[in-house]
C-alpha positions as CSV (number, residue, x, y, z in Angstrom):
1,M,140.8,99.8,82.9
2,K,138.4,97.6,80.8
3,P,135.3,99.5,79.5
4,V,132.9,97.1,81.1
5,I,134.5,97.6,84.5
6,K,134.6,101.3,84.0
7,S,130.8,101.5,83.1
8,K,129.8,99.4,86.0
9,L,131.9,101.6,88.4
10,I,130.2,104.8,86.8
11,K,126.6,102.9,87.2
12,W,127.3,102.1,90.9
13,G,128.8,105.6,91.5
14,L,125.7,107.2,90.1
15,G,123.4,104.9,92.2
16,A,125.3,105.6,95.4
17,G,125.3,109.4,94.7
18,C,121.6,109.5,93.9
19,T,120.7,107.4,97.1
20,L,122.8,109.7,99.3
21,S,121.1,112.9,97.7
22,A,117.8,111.4,98.4
23,A,118.7,110.5,101.9
24,L,120.0,114.1,102.5
25,L,116.9,115.7,101.0
26,L,114.6,113.6,103.1
27,S,116.5,114.3,106.2
28,Q,116.3,117.9,105.6
29,V,112.6,117.7,105.0
30,R,112.1,115.7,108.2
31,S,114.0,118.1,110.3
32,D,111.8,121.1,109.2
33,G,109.6,122.6,111.6
34,A,106.5,122.6,109.3
35,F,106.9,118.8,108.6
36,A,107.0,118.2,112.4
37,A,103.8,120.2,112.9
38,A,102.0,118.5,109.9
39,H,103.3,115.1,111.3
40,L,101.8,115.7,114.7
41,Q,98.5,117.0,113.2
42,A,98.3,113.7,111.0
43,L,98.9,111.7,114.2
44,A,96.3,113.4,116.1
45,A,93.7,113.0,113.2
46,G,94.8,109.4,112.8
47,S,94.3,108.5,116.4
48,E,90.6,109.4,116.3
49,G,90.0,106.0,114.7
50,K,87.4,107.0,112.1
51,P,86.9,104.4,109.5
52,T,86.9,105.7,106.0
53,A,83.9,105.1,103.7
54,S,86.0,103.2,101.2
55,A,87.3,100.8,103.8
56,S,83.9,99.8,104.8
57,Q,82.7,99.3,101.2
58,D,85.6,97.3,99.9
59,Q,84.3,93.9,98.7
60,V,87.7,92.3,98.9
61,Q,88.3,93.3,102.5
62,Q,84.8,92.1,103.4
63,E,85.6,88.7,101.8
64,Y,88.8,88.5,103.7
65,N,87.2,89.4,107.0
66,Q,84.5,86.7,106.4
67,F,87.3,84.2,105.7
68,Q,89.1,85.1,108.8
69,Q,85.9,84.7,110.8
70,K,85.3,81.3,109.4
71,G,88.8,80.2,110.2
72,R,88.4,81.1,113.8
73,N,85.2,79.2,114.3
């Protein structure tokens, strides 16, 4: 086998192995009971709809909102 082809096969094999390892790790974390409890808690906290202070003070976001309002008029 040519060295170039062999090195590419090794590179693709390492990439596939790392991807599968990461997917396995994330699936194990997601199936954990502590993750499910934290996820439900985060969903409950997020559904309260409290705007953050940084979102209301963001100048870029304010400019974007003003631009959107001008476009609708």
